[in-house]
N, C-alpha and C positions, 0 to 999 in steps of 0.2 A: 497638368503635365505629370508625367509618371517619374517616381525619381527612381535612381538606381539603387537596386538592394546590393547592401556590402553584407561581409560576414566577417567575424573576429574569433580568435580562440583566447580565452582568457585562463592565465595558469596560475595565478596568485591568489592566495585566501582574502587578500584585501580588495580584489575585484569582486567580491561579493558585497561588499559595501558600496562600491562604484555602482553595481547594478542594481541595489535592492528596490530604487524607486520605480525604476523602469519595469524590473521583473514583476514586481507586486501590480502595477498597472497593466502589463500584459495578462496577468493570472486573471484580475477582474474582468477581461474582457472574453476570455475563452468560457463558452457556455458550459464546456464540460470540465468544471475543475476538481482536481483531486490533490490531496494533501501532499500526495508523492512527488509532483512535479513543483511546489510551491517554495518560494525562498526560503522560508524557514526550515523546511524539512531538510533540504539539501545542505543549507549553509552547517545545519548543526551537526550533521553527518562526516562532513568533510574535516570541521574542527576537532571532533571527538574522536573519528575511527581512521583517520589518514594515516597510513604506515611508513614509516622511515626506519631503516635499519642497514647493518652492513651489508645486506645479501638483496633485500627488497626494499624498492621505495616507490610509491604512489605519487602520480602527478596528475594535477587538476587539468580538466580540458572542458572548461564552458564555452560551447560554441555557439555564438549568438548571431543572429540576422537583424539589419537593419532598414528601414525605408528612411532615407534619411537620419534624423536624430531620433526615431521613434524606435522603439525594440518591438520586432514584430514575430521572432523566434527565438528559443533556446533549447539547447540539447544538453543536459548536465552529465558529463562524463567525467571518468578519470582512466588513466593509463598507468599499468602495473610494470615496472622496471625491474630488471635483474642486472647482473652482472654480464648477461648475455645479450642487454638490450632491451626492447620494448617486447613484451611477452603477450601483453593481452590488454584489451580497451572494454570497460563495464560502465553501466549506469551507476550513479551515485546513489548509495542506499543499496547495492548488492555486492556480494564477494562471496569467494569460495568457502571462508572460515566462516563457521555458524556464528560466531562471536562477533562478526562485523556484518551480518546481514540483518536488517530491518523488515524483511519482508515486504518490500516496497512494490507496489503494482501500478498498473496504468500508467507504465513508463512511455517514454519516446521524445517527442519534441512538444514544448508547450508552443502553441502557435496562435497568431491573430487569424480568425475565421476568414476575415476579408483577404488574406494571402495564402490560403491554403489551395492547391498541395505544393505551390511553387516554393516556397520558404523552405519547406522540407528537402527539397532537391538541392537548393542552394547550400543547406547545412551539410548535407552528405558530401556534395562536392568539395567542400571544406575540409570536411573528414580525411577523403580520400587525398587531398591535395598535401595535407600535413604529412602522410606518410609516403613519400615520390617513390621510393625503390619497391618496396611491399608492406602489404597491409599486415599488422600484426593480428593476432585472433581476437574476434568480436564475440563478446558474451551479451548479447542485448537480450535481457530476459523479461517477461511479463509485459511486452508492448500492448498497446490498446490500439490497435490498428485492424482495418478491416482486410479480408484476403488481397484484395487490389494491392492497397498500401504494402502488405507484405512482399508481394511480388517485385514491388520497385525497389524496395531494400535489397532484395535478393539480385536484381540487376547491378546495383551500385557495390556491392561486397560480393558478389561471385558465389561460388559453391558454398552450401552451408547445411547443417542441421535442424529443423524446424521441429519445434512441439508446441502444444497448445494446452491451455488448462482453462477453467473457465469459475467466473464470479457469479455470485447468486443475489438477486435482488428483488426485493418486495416492492411491488407498486402500489404506491397509496394514493395515486391520482383519484379524485373525487373524494377522498377522506377515508378514514379507517373502516366505516361500515362497508363501503364499498370493495376496498381489501377483503375483509370477512365473506362476503357475497361472492366474490371471484374465486374463493377456494372450492375443494371438493367437498361434497356433504360430510364424507366423515371428519375431514381436517377442520371444518367449519364447527360442528358439534363438539368436536374435542377442545377447540381453542375457547369457544365459549362457555362451556363447563370451566375451563381454565380460569376464564375471566370471572366467573360468579364466584367461584372459590375464594378468588383476592378480595372481592368484596366483602364475604362472610367472615374472611380472615383478618379484615380491614387492613390488607396489604398496601403499601403506596410507594412510590419512587422517591427516593432522597436525591435532591440536585444542591450539592455544596455552592453556595454563592461567591465567596471570596477565592481569590487564588492559592492562599493558604489552605483553605478548608478542602478545594479540589485537590491538591497536592497529597493531604493526609489521606483522604479517600482514594486516590490512585494508589498510594503505598499499601494500603490494606488490599485492595483489589491485586495489584502486584503479589504480593505475600500470599494469598489465598491462590493465585493462579500457580504459583511456583511449586506450593505443597500438593496441588491437585495433580500437576504434569509430572513432577518427581516422583510421586508415587505409582505414576504409570511407566516410569522407567525412562521418562524424556527429560531433557535440559529447561524445557520450557522457554518462553519470550524473553523473559527478565533474568538471566542466569547470572549476568555480570552486572557490576555496578554502573558499569558506562551506560548500559542500555537504560537503565534506572534512571540515571542522571539525564540521559538525553530526553526522555519524555517528560519528566519534570521540568526542565527548561523550556521544551517544546510549548508546555502549557503558558508558561510566562509571555513567551514570543507571540502567541497567535490571538489576533483580534482582528475587528472588521469583518470580512466578507467569509472568512473560516474561522471558526472556534473549536475549541476542543470540548467534549460531552462528558464527564465521568457522572454516572449515576449508579444509584443501588437500592435493591429491593428491599425493603424494611418489613418485618412481621412481627407484631407484639415489641415494637423497639428492638429487635433484633436484626442486623444485616444478614442476608443470605446470599445476595450475588450482586456481582458489581458489572458494568458495562463501560466500557471507554472507547471513544470514537471521536470522530471530527464531524461537524456540521457547517453544511455549505447553504447557500440561499434557499436551494430547492432540494438538497440530496444529503443524506447522511452516509458516513462509511464506518461502519462497525472494525474496531482493530482489534481488540482483545477483551477477555473477561476473565472474572474470577469468582470462584465457586468456594462456598463454606464446606465444602464436604457433606452437603445434605444432611447437616445435623437436625434440622426440623421437618420431622415425618409429616407434620400435617399439611405442608405444602407440597403439593405434587407438580414436578417439572418445574422448578424456580427459575431455571434458565429461559425456557420457551416464554414462562410468563412474563420475566423482566423484559424481553423483547417484545413481546405485544404492547405490554403497558407503555414503554419508551416510542413505540410506532404510534401508538394512539395519541400521546402527548406531541410528538412531532408533527403527526397530521393537523393539527389544529393550528399550525404556525404556517403553513403552508408547504410543508416536504412533500416532495412527491415520488420521493425512490428512497427507500433504505437498504443499503447495499453492505452484504455480508462478506465482500470481497472472495477471496478463492478458498477453496476447500473443499473435500467430498464428506463431510460429516451429515449424517443423516438430518439433523434439526436444520440446516442450512436450506437443504432441498425442500423440506417441508414448511418452511415458513415463507418460501422463495415463489414469486409469479411468475418469474423468467430468469435466464443465464445470458450473461456476455462472455464471448471469446478473449483468452488473452493469448497471446505468440510469444515464443521465444524462438531466437535466431542465433546460432553458435556457429562460428566460421573459425579455421584452423589454419595456420601458417602452412605453407607449401614447402615443409621441410620434414627432416626426420624428426625433429622435436616437436612439430605439429601433428605428425602421424601417432607418435607417442601419448601426447595430451588427449588426442582425440580417442584413443584406447581408454586411457585412465577415466575419462568423462563418460565413456559408454558404460564402463563397470559402475562407475559411481550412481548414473541415472537409474540403472536396473535395479541396483540395491536400494536407493532412494523411494523408486516406484514400489518396491515390496514392502519397505519399512512404512511409507507413508498409508497404503492400504491396510496394514496392520493396525497403525494408530488410530485411523478413520473409524474402524469398525469399533473401537472401544471409546473414541472420544466423541460421546453423544452428550448433547445438553438435554438433562431430564427434568 
């Protein structure tokens, strides 16, 4: 007997606690787990970054789909309200303000594979029904959907502006040696030289064991990251204390099928390079790194070496994909085996305000495209 699919919209932060067990169970069922659709990531973002002021207020919109009492899909959104009404709907973890954007990727709907794609259609139906008069602007960014899925979203939401980005993945299927064999002869020879030099320098990766040690190393990584990026004229990923607090708290929350990994390259007892990311049963998501400004000239390309050593260790425990996430930095392309497309869809209100917003966003996107190209040309890991 097929049960009737029902949908609901949750608006209160207390609903996170109500949904926690069901959300985590759904997360474990999904073969493509990503930290950005986890309960922990979304709960923490809403707790720390929701905005309430005299002019602007955020409203939670967790759209859930149920097969009886079993959660089979959830789409974590929020709406931005002004004195003129609801202006915009976005994914949790993303915002126009840099202070509140955590570079979330692989966004969309966390679905039970047995109910795809029907559960997605039910959730979008619920979203549209919630705004019976007219849809506000939709800023659905960095979605992990194939082209046919994007067309369906277009059909549901009407006209919009689309853009795409790429994430970069190193395939560790079959082990680290197979990964090296799959590379071009030039890259393979270069990486082998790096690994041999690591042996000569007695380089090793340090993995803190306790949560306290992990937080301490993460603090060191963040400080190195900020110093490096600020020298280049950028804010960096951890430029406000709330972002630092977010990641330190996330380390404590994560356990079970997804855990945080903080590792550092040590040479002669000196830390040179740190990596922070998230480990799933067969996949690793690299999030950020910290570089000690290349103070040790004996080690060439400490960043690439750290990634290679971590890949080697992770391949031993069955990790088959090392995901660098998005970005056009050269080192990501050099270390990767293939790329995966992410799609963004921006729709605008059919009004004068919508036209103005479209114009502003167009100018911003052109500026950011130019800025990112400039940054990516200098933000190489050596």
